[in-house]
C-alpha positions as CSV (number, residue, x, y, z in Angstrom):
1,X,88.2,137.5,122.8
2,X,90.8,134.7,122.5
3,X,91.2,131.8,124.8
4,X,94.6,133.1,125.9
5,X,92.9,136.4,127.0
6,X,90.3,134.6,129.0
7,X,91.8,132.2,131.6
8,X,88.3,131.3,132.8
9,X,87.3,130.2,129.4
10,X,90.5,128.3,128.9
11,X,90.2,126.6,132.3
12,X,86.7,125.5,131.3
13,X,88.3,123.6,128.4
14,X,90.3,121.5,131.0
15,X,87.0,119.8,131.8
16,X,86.9,118.3,128.3
17,X,88.9,115.7,126.6
18,X,91.1,115.7,123.5
19,X,89.2,115.0,120.3
20,X,89.1,111.5,119.0
21,X,90.9,111.1,115.7
22,X,89.3,108.7,113.2
23,X,91.1,105.4,112.4
24,X,92.9,105.6,109.1
25,X,93.4,101.8,109.0
26,X,90.9,99.0,109.4
27,X,93.2,96.5,111.1
28,X,90.9,93.5,110.5
29,X,91.7,91.6,113.7
30,X,89.3,88.9,112.7
31,X,90.5,88.6,109.1
32,X,94.1,88.1,110.1
33,X,93.2,85.0,112.1
34,X,92.4,83.1,108.9
35,X,95.3,80.6,108.2
36,X,97.2,81.5,105.0
37,X,95.7,85.0,104.7
38,X,99.0,86.7,104.1
39,X,99.8,84.2,101.3
40,X,96.4,84.8,99.8
41,X,97.0,88.6,99.8
42,X,100.5,88.1,98.2
43,X,98.8,86.1,95.4
44,X,95.8,88.4,95.0
45,X,97.4,91.2,93.0
46,X,95.5,93.8,95.0
47,X,97.7,94.3,98.1
48,X,100.3,97.0,98.5
49,X,103.3,96.8,100.8
50,X,105.5,99.2,102.7
51,X,109.0,98.3,103.8
52,X,110.8,98.9,107.1
53,X,114.5,98.1,107.8
54,X,116.4,99.1,110.9
55,X,113.5,101.3,112.1
56,X,113.4,103.3,108.9
57,X,110.8,103.1,106.2
58,X,111.0,103.7,102.5
59,X,109.4,107.1,101.7
60,X,108.9,109.1,98.6
61,X,108.1,112.8,98.0
62,X,104.4,112.0,98.5
63,X,104.9,110.1,101.8
64,X,105.3,106.4,102.4
65,X,106.5,104.4,99.4
66,X,104.3,101.4,98.5
67,X,105.1,98.6,96.1
68,X,102.9,95.8,94.6
69,X,103.0,93.3,97.4
70,X,103.4,90.0,95.4
71,X,106.3,91.0,93.1
72,X,108.0,93.0,95.8
73,X,107.9,90.0,98.2
74,X,109.5,87.7,95.6
75,X,112.2,90.3,94.8
76,X,113.0,90.8,98.5
77,X,113.3,87.0,99.1
78,X,115.6,86.7,96.1
79,X,117.8,89.6,97.1
80,X,119.3,87.8,100.1
81,X,118.9,90.8,102.5
82,X,118.5,88.6,105.5
83,X,115.2,87.4,107.0
84,X,112.1,89.0,105.5
85,X,108.9,89.1,107.6
86,X,105.4,89.8,106.1
87,X,102.8,91.4,108.4
88,X,99.2,92.3,107.7
89,X,98.6,96.0,108.7
90,X,95.0,96.2,107.6
91,X,93.1,97.9,104.8
92,X,93.1,101.7,104.2
93,X,90.1,103.4,105.7
94,X,90.6,107.0,104.6
95,X,91.0,109.1,101.4
96,X,94.7,108.9,100.5
97,X,97.0,106.7,98.4
98,X,96.7,103.7,98.3
99,X,93.0,104.1,97.7
100,X,90.5,103.3,100.5
101,X,90.0,99.6,101.0
102,X,93.4,98.6,99.8
103,X,95.0,95.7,101.8
104,X,98.4,96.8,103.2
105,X,101.2,94.5,104.1
106,X,104.5,95.4,105.9
107,X,107.7,93.8,104.9
108,X,110.6,94.0,107.4
109,X,114.1,93.3,106.1
110,X,117.3,93.0,108.0
111,X,119.4,94.9,105.4
112,X,117.9,97.8,103.5
113,X,117.9,97.6,99.7
114,X,119.6,100.6,98.0
115,X,117.2,103.1,96.4
116,X,117.7,103.0,92.7
117,X,118.3,99.2,92.7
118,X,116.0,96.8,91.0
119,X,113.9,96.6,94.2
120,X,113.4,100.3,95.0
121,X,112.9,103.3,92.8
122,X,115.6,106.0,92.7
123,X,113.2,108.7,94.1
124,X,112.6,106.7,97.4
125,X,114.7,107.1,100.5
126,X,115.0,105.5,103.9
127,X,113.8,107.7,106.8
128,X,112.7,107.5,110.4
129,X,109.3,108.7,111.5
130,X,110.6,111.9,113.1
131,X,112.4,112.9,109.9
132,X,109.3,112.7,107.7
133,X,106.3,113.0,110.0
134,X,105.7,116.6,109.1
135,X,104.9,115.7,105.5
136,X,102.8,112.6,106.1
137,X,99.0,112.7,105.9
138,X,96.8,111.1,108.5
139,X,96.7,107.7,106.8
140,X,100.5,107.4,106.2
141,X,101.1,108.6,109.8
142,X,98.9,105.8,111.1
143,X,100.5,103.2,108.9
144,X,104.0,104.3,109.9
145,X,103.3,104.2,113.6
146,X,101.5,100.8,113.4
147,X,104.3,99.4,111.3
148,X,107.0,100.7,113.7
149,X,105.3,99.2,116.7
150,X,104.8,95.7,115.3
151,X,108.2,95.6,113.6
152,X,109.9,96.6,116.8
153,X,108.1,93.8,118.6
154,X,109.2,91.2,116.1
155,X,112.8,92.4,116.2
156,X,113.0,91.9,120.0
157,X,110.7,88.9,120.6
158,X,112.1,86.2,118.3
159,X,112.3,83.5,120.9
160,X,109.9,82.0,123.5
161,X,110.5,83.8,126.9
162,X,109.6,80.5,128.7
163,X,111.9,78.0,127.0
164,X,114.1,80.0,124.5
165,X,112.9,78.2,121.4
166,X,112.5,80.3,118.2
167,X,108.8,81.1,117.7
168,X,106.6,80.8,114.6
169,X,104.7,83.8,113.2
170,X,100.9,83.4,113.0
171,X,97.8,85.5,112.6
172,X,99.1,87.8,109.9
173,X,102.1,88.7,112.0
174,X,100.3,89.5,115.2
175,X,101.0,86.3,117.2
176,X,104.2,84.4,117.8
177,X,103.7,80.8,118.9
178,X,106.3,78.5,120.5
179,X,106.4,75.2,118.7
180,X,107.8,73.5,121.8
181,X,105.3,74.4,124.5
182,X,102.5,75.9,122.3
183,X,102.4,79.2,124.2
184,X,101.2,82.3,122.4
185,X,102.9,85.6,122.6
186,X,101.4,89.0,121.6
187,X,102.8,92.4,120.8
188,X,103.8,94.4,123.8
189,X,102.8,98.0,124.6
190,X,104.2,99.9,127.6
191,X,101.8,102.5,129.2
192,X,103.3,105.8,130.1
193,X,101.6,108.9,131.6
194,X,102.2,112.4,130.2
195,X,100.9,115.3,132.2
196,X,100.2,119.0,132.2
197,X,100.5,120.3,135.8
198,X,98.5,123.4,136.6
199,X,99.3,125.4,139.7
200,X,96.9,127.3,142.1
201,X,97.2,130.4,140.0
202,X,96.4,128.7,136.7
203,X,100.0,128.6,135.5
204,X,101.4,125.6,133.7
205,X,104.5,123.7,134.8
206,X,106.8,122.5,132.1
207,X,110.2,120.9,132.4
208,X,113.1,119.4,130.5
209,X,116.1,117.1,130.8
210,X,119.7,117.4,129.7
211,X,121.8,120.6,130.1
212,X,120.3,123.0,132.7
213,X,120.5,125.9,130.2
214,X,118.8,124.1,127.3
215,X,115.8,125.8,125.8
216,X,113.4,122.8,125.2
217,X,110.5,122.5,127.6
218,X,107.6,120.0,127.6
219,X,105.1,118.2,129.7
220,X,106.2,115.7,132.4
221,X,106.0,112.0,131.7
222,X,106.9,108.5,133.0
223,X,106.2,104.8,132.7
224,X,103.4,103.1,134.7
225,X,104.8,100.5,137.1
226,X,103.3,97.1,137.7
227,X,100.4,97.1,140.1
228,X,99.9,100.9,139.7
229,X,96.9,102.7,138.4
230,X,97.3,105.5,135.9
231,X,96.3,108.1,138.5
232,X,98.8,106.7,141.0
233,X,101.5,106.9,138.3
234,X,100.6,110.6,137.7
235,X,101.0,111.4,141.4
236,X,104.2,109.4,141.8
237,X,106.0,110.7,138.7
238,X,105.2,114.3,139.3
239,X,106.3,114.1,142.9
240,X,109.6,112.3,141.9
241,X,110.5,114.5,139.0
242,X,109.6,118.0,140.3
243,X,108.6,117.6,144.0
244,X,105.1,118.7,143.3
245,X,102.0,117.1,145.0
246,X,99.1,116.5,142.7
247,X,95.7,117.0,144.2
248,X,93.6,115.8,141.3
249,X,94.0,114.6,137.7
250,X,91.9,113.9,134.7
251,X,92.5,111.7,131.7
252,X,92.3,113.6,128.4
253,X,93.5,111.3,125.6
254,X,96.3,109.1,124.3
255,X,98.8,108.7,121.5
256,X,100.8,105.6,120.4
257,X,104.5,106.3,120.4
258,X,106.1,103.0,119.4
259,X,109.7,104.0,119.7
260,X,110.0,101.3,120.8
261,X,106.6,100.4,122.3
262,X,105.0,103.2,124.3
263,X,101.3,104.3,124.6
264,X,101.3,107.8,126.0
265,X,98.2,108.4,128.2
266,X,97.6,112.1,128.5
267,X,96.4,113.7,131.8
268,X,95.9,117.2,133.2
269,X,96.6,117.6,136.9
270,X,96.2,120.3,139.5
271,X,98.4,121.1,142.5
272,X,98.4,123.6,145.4
273,X,102.2,123.8,145.3
274,X,103.8,126.8,143.8
275,X,107.4,125.6,143.9
276,X,109.0,123.0,141.7
277,X,112.2,121.2,142.6
278,X,113.7,119.2,139.6
279,X,115.2,115.9,140.6
280,X,118.4,116.7,138.6
281,X,118.3,113.4,136.8
282,X,115.3,113.0,134.6
283,X,114.3,116.7,135.0
284,X,117.1,119.3,135.2
285,X,114.9,122.4,134.9
286,X,111.3,123.3,135.6
287,X,109.4,126.5,135.1
288,X,105.9,127.9,135.6
289,X,104.2,129.8,132.7
290,X,101.1,131.9,132.4
291,X,99.5,131.8,129.0
292,X,100.9,135.1,128.0
293,X,104.4,134.2,129.3
294,X,104.4,130.9,127.4
295,X,103.4,132.4,124.1
296,X,105.9,135.3,124.4
297,X,108.7,132.9,125.4
298,X,108.1,130.7,122.3
299,X,107.8,133.7,119.9
300,X,111.0,135.2,121.2
301,X,113.0,132.0,120.9
302,X,113.7,132.0,124.6
303,X,112.3,128.4,124.8
304,X,111.0,125.7,122.4
305,X,108.1,123.4,123.2
306,X,107.0,120.1,121.8
307,X,106.1,119.8,118.1
308,X,102.6,119.4,116.8
309,X,103.2,115.8,116.1
310,X,103.1,114.9,119.8
311,X,100.4,114.5,122.4
312,X,102.6,116.8,124.6
313,X,101.8,119.7,122.3
314,X,98.1,118.8,122.3
315,X,98.1,118.8,126.1
316,X,99.9,122.1,126.3
317,X,97.5,123.7,123.8
318,X,94.5,122.2,125.6
319,X,95.6,124.1,128.7
320,X,96.3,127.2,126.6
321,X,92.9,127.2,125.0
322,X,94.0,127.5,121.4
323,X,97.0,127.3,119.0
324,X,100.4,128.5,120.3
325,X,102.2,130.3,117.5
326,X,105.7,129.0,116.8
327,X,108.7,131.1,116.1
328,X,109.2,131.3,112.3
329,X,112.5,130.1,110.9
């Protein structure tokens, strides 16, 4: 018997949490505190580097493109592409390429060098995470997400928020220090809750924004406000977006989504309400699904749901009790 055919078995799964995915990068938070560690890696001949420019990374047919860090750094500096920042991402911790234990640097450049130039091979291209995530392995996915998060922070936090003086980069790119008042500034992460809402009859509530006749449906989500607990944010956001009162909620897992700086905190919640009233702003349509209805709607093309890259899909399939089959192209 499948999970979809047994609501009792599927509901039992709601008492568990999402599986923990192993880290693919050893970030070496202690190592990066050593003064001059980035310069040492550039001179070592062992480090590799990926490149990000304007929120896109260099990728090849095999995934992220990596160059030899020292020569690539010198070439980028000489190319006059605007400010170049070197950031230590960590060492690889899983079976992939580069090999396990390889130090990885991130170079951010203001202007992207053209593939096929002296800096970048012709078979590389610039691409955003969403464009290539489906062909990245676990290690390259982890590196792309980490690199996106830290590069976004550097791009938007160049000056001291207290006095406006340009800040200096320290700790392998993970601290910016103000030379005027000596204040330290660290990368920012914005917590957001993302929720599967289950009604009194076991059906799942999904919603969507944009045109009211659009086909895309997903879990409900929103940012946590200052002074608010995660659970309070779940209750408030669900009430605001679809007019449903949450009676209980449980944390299941999280996913970094640094576009620009979110950490998605996944919950499942229950309600005694059977009616949903979209707010018409963030959510323009909301609909309840049984397991059979959801799978049938996806296979028929009536609706689309979140891709497997997102925690939203993991939360939906956690409620479903197994893999939801997608409509084949």
